[in-house]
Structures are given as C-alpha cells and as structure tokens.
C-alpha positions as CSV (number, residue, x, y, z in Angstrom):
1,S,0.0,0.0,0.0
2,D,1.0,3.6,-0.5
3,I,2.3,5.7,2.4
4,D,0.1,8.6,3.3
5,D,2.3,11.6,2.9
6,S,-0.3,14.0,4.0
7,A,0.7,13.4,7.6
8,D,2.8,15.9,9.5
9,N,6.4,15.5,8.4
10,S,7.5,15.2,12.0
11,H,5.4,12.1,12.4
12,L,7.0,10.4,9.4
13,Y,10.6,11.1,10.1
14,T,12.8,11.3,13.1
15,Q,13.7,14.9,13.9
16,P,17.2,15.9,14.8
17,E,15.9,17.3,18.1
18,D,14.7,13.8,18.9
19,V,18.1,12.3,18.2
20,L,19.7,15.0,20.4
21,Q,17.4,14.1,23.2
22,A,18.4,10.4,22.9
23,Y,22.0,11.4,22.9
24,D,21.6,13.5,26.0
25,K,20.0,10.6,27.8
26,L,22.2,7.8,26.6
27,S,25.7,9.2,26.2
28,P,26.3,9.2,30.0
29,I,25.5,5.5,30.1
30,G,28.0,4.4,27.4
31,Q,28.0,3.2,23.8
32,F,24.7,3.1,21.9
33,S,23.4,3.3,18.3
34,V,20.5,5.3,16.9
35,A,18.1,3.9,14.3
36,A,16.6,7.2,13.1
37,S,13.7,7.0,10.7
38,F,14.6,8.9,7.5
39,G,12.0,7.3,5.2
40,N,13.3,3.8,5.5
41,V,11.0,0.9,6.0
42,H,11.5,-2.8,6.7
43,G,11.0,-5.0,3.7
44,V,10.9,-3.7,0.1
45,Y,8.5,-1.2,-1.3
46,K,7.2,-0.1,-4.7
47,P,9.5,2.6,-6.1
48,G,8.2,6.1,-5.3
49,N,6.2,5.0,-2.2
50,V,8.9,5.9,0.2
51,Q,11.2,9.0,0.0
52,L,14.5,8.4,1.8
53,R,15.9,11.6,3.3
54,P,19.4,10.8,4.4
55,E,20.0,14.5,5.1
56,I,18.0,13.8,8.4
57,L,21.0,11.7,9.5
58,K,23.4,14.5,8.6
59,N,21.3,17.1,10.4
60,S,21.1,14.9,13.5
61,Q,24.9,14.4,13.5
62,D,25.5,18.1,13.0
63,L,23.1,19.1,15.8
64,V,24.7,16.7,18.3
65,A,28.2,17.7,17.3
66,K,27.4,21.4,17.6
67,T,25.5,21.1,20.9
68,H,28.1,18.9,22.6
69,K,31.2,20.2,20.7
70,T,32.1,16.8,19.5
71,D,34.0,15.7,16.4
72,K,32.0,15.2,13.1
73,N,29.5,12.3,13.1
74,P,29.5,11.5,16.8
75,L,26.5,9.1,16.4
76,N,26.6,5.4,15.4
77,L,23.7,5.2,13.1
78,V,21.7,2.1,12.0
79,F,19.9,2.0,8.6
80,H,16.9,-0.2,9.3
81,G,15.1,-1.3,6.2
82,G,17.9,-0.9,3.7
83,S,16.6,-3.6,1.3
84,G,15.6,-2.1,-2.0
85,S,17.3,1.2,-1.3
86,E,19.1,3.1,-4.1
87,K,22.9,2.8,-4.0
88,A,23.5,6.5,-4.0
89,Q,21.3,7.0,-1.0
90,I,23.1,4.1,0.8
91,K,26.5,5.7,0.1
92,E,25.1,9.1,1.3
93,A,23.8,7.5,4.5
94,V,27.1,5.8,5.2
95,S,28.9,9.1,4.8
96,Y,26.7,10.5,7.6
97,G,27.8,7.7,10.1
98,V,25.7,4.7,9.3
99,F,27.7,1.7,10.5
100,K,25.1,-1.0,10.1
101,M,22.4,-1.6,7.5
102,N,19.7,-4.2,7.6
103,I,19.1,-6.0,4.3
104,D,17.3,-9.1,5.6
105,T,14.6,-8.9,2.9
106,D,17.2,-8.8,0.2
107,T,19.2,-11.7,1.6
108,Q,16.1,-13.8,2.0
109,F,15.1,-13.1,-1.6
110,A,18.7,-13.9,-2.9
111,F,18.6,-17.3,-1.1
112,S,15.1,-18.2,-2.2
113,E,15.6,-16.9,-5.8
114,A,18.4,-19.4,-6.4
115,I,16.3,-22.3,-5.1
116,G,13.4,-21.2,-7.3
117,K,15.7,-21.1,-10.4
118,Y,17.2,-24.5,-9.5
119,V,13.7,-26.1,-9.2
120,E,12.6,-24.5,-12.4
121,A,15.7,-25.9,-14.2
122,N,15.0,-29.4,-12.8
123,P,11.2,-29.7,-12.4
124,R,11.0,-33.5,-12.9
125,A,13.5,-34.1,-10.0
126,F,11.0,-32.4,-7.7
127,K,8.1,-34.6,-8.8
128,Y,9.7,-38.0,-9.1
129,Q,12.6,-39.9,-7.5
130,L,13.0,-41.8,-10.7
131,D,12.2,-40.6,-14.2
132,P,8.9,-42.3,-15.0
133,E,9.9,-42.8,-18.7
134,D,13.4,-44.4,-18.4
135,G,13.9,-45.0,-14.6
136,T,16.9,-42.6,-14.3
137,P,17.3,-41.7,-10.7
138,Y,17.0,-38.0,-9.8
139,K,18.8,-38.2,-6.5
140,K,21.7,-36.0,-7.5
141,L,19.3,-33.3,-8.5
142,Y,16.9,-33.3,-5.6
143,D,19.6,-33.6,-3.0
144,P,19.1,-30.6,-0.7
145,R,22.9,-30.0,-0.5
146,K,22.8,-29.3,-4.3
147,Y,20.1,-26.6,-4.3
148,L,21.0,-25.2,-0.9
149,R,24.6,-24.7,-2.2
150,S,23.3,-22.6,-5.1
151,A,21.2,-20.6,-2.6
152,E,24.3,-20.0,-0.4
153,Q,26.3,-18.9,-3.4
154,N,23.6,-16.4,-4.4
155,L,23.5,-15.1,-0.8
156,I,27.2,-14.7,-0.9
157,A,26.9,-12.6,-4.1
158,R,24.3,-10.4,-2.5
159,L,26.4,-9.9,0.6
160,S,29.4,-9.0,-1.6
161,E,27.3,-6.4,-3.3
162,A,26.3,-5.0,0.1
163,F,29.9,-4.9,1.2
164,E,30.7,-2.9,-1.9
165,D,27.7,-0.6,-1.4
166,L,28.7,0.1,2.2
167,G,32.3,0.7,1.5
168,S,33.4,-2.2,3.7
169,K,34.8,-4.6,1.1
170,G,38.1,-6.0,2.2
171,Q,37.9,-4.6,5.6
172,S,37.7,-6.4,8.9
173,I,37.6,-5.6,12.6
174,A,39.4,-8.9,13.3
175,Q,42.8,-8.5,14.9
176,A,45.7,-10.1,13.1
C-alpha cells in the first residue's frame, strides 16, 4: 500500500531534536546506536512509495556535534530497512555515520531466488525420485545439498554487493 504523505512530516521522520534528546539521555551511560527514521521501512516497497531523506542523518549528526562540541559524526547510526534502497542513498547514509544496515529482505530473496531457479531448471526431479519414462534416478538433482549450495552462493553474491555498497569490502575488525 502507499504511504500517506499528508501526515505531518515530524510524524513520518525522526527529527534531529529527537536524536539530540536520545544522545543527551544515553551518552552518560555508554555506547549506543541510533536507528533514526529517515524514510526507511522494513522490507521492500514499490519505487516512489517511500522517500528516503538521508539528510536527516546529517542534520542529526550536526546538531549533536554542535550542541556537545564533538567531532564530526558522533553518532553510530543504523539504517533499518535498507533492502531495495538506491545505491547513491546508501552511500550518502554511510557518509553520515551509518555503520550498520539491515538487508534481511534482500538476503532472504537472494537465497530463495536461487532455489526457485534450480527447481525451475530441474522440475522433474522435484516430482519424481525416478524418471517415469526411463527409470533414471534424480537423487543427485533433488539432494538438498545441491540446491542449498546454489542458494548459499547467491546469498554470498548479495552480501558481496552490500559490502561494496557500504564501503566495507576487504575490511575487517578482526585482529591479526
């Protein structure tokens, strides 16, 4: 369904003042992350239904930095609902301090898409153990390890794309 954009803007998007209030309350306690709503939604959506506004993240960072005299981008931001987002907006959000992006819907689809293609390419193997015409066994085709491996490979490809989009390809926090 379409999102009703007639609602007051402050009800659709997190406001920088809300983020500042969260910072004021949570910073004395320790490390935390902020999942501000900037038009992102869980799942995927029809293009045009949601308007991402990454500048909300920048404005929130700027307000906290100015108010508390911190370095640039003092907040650790989470991009909930990153599936289906445009690459340019992902890159922009990362530049404003996003350190984590959820792409659960995209990874689920990548995994399932490969299984669907495998089943479509081998339909008889998913109806019969043996070919009813010549008795050829289909075991090697319906073996779950076979189609699950193709699903894993497609998931790896989707994650590799995300690493590229997020600017984290080839980086690790692991200690050598």
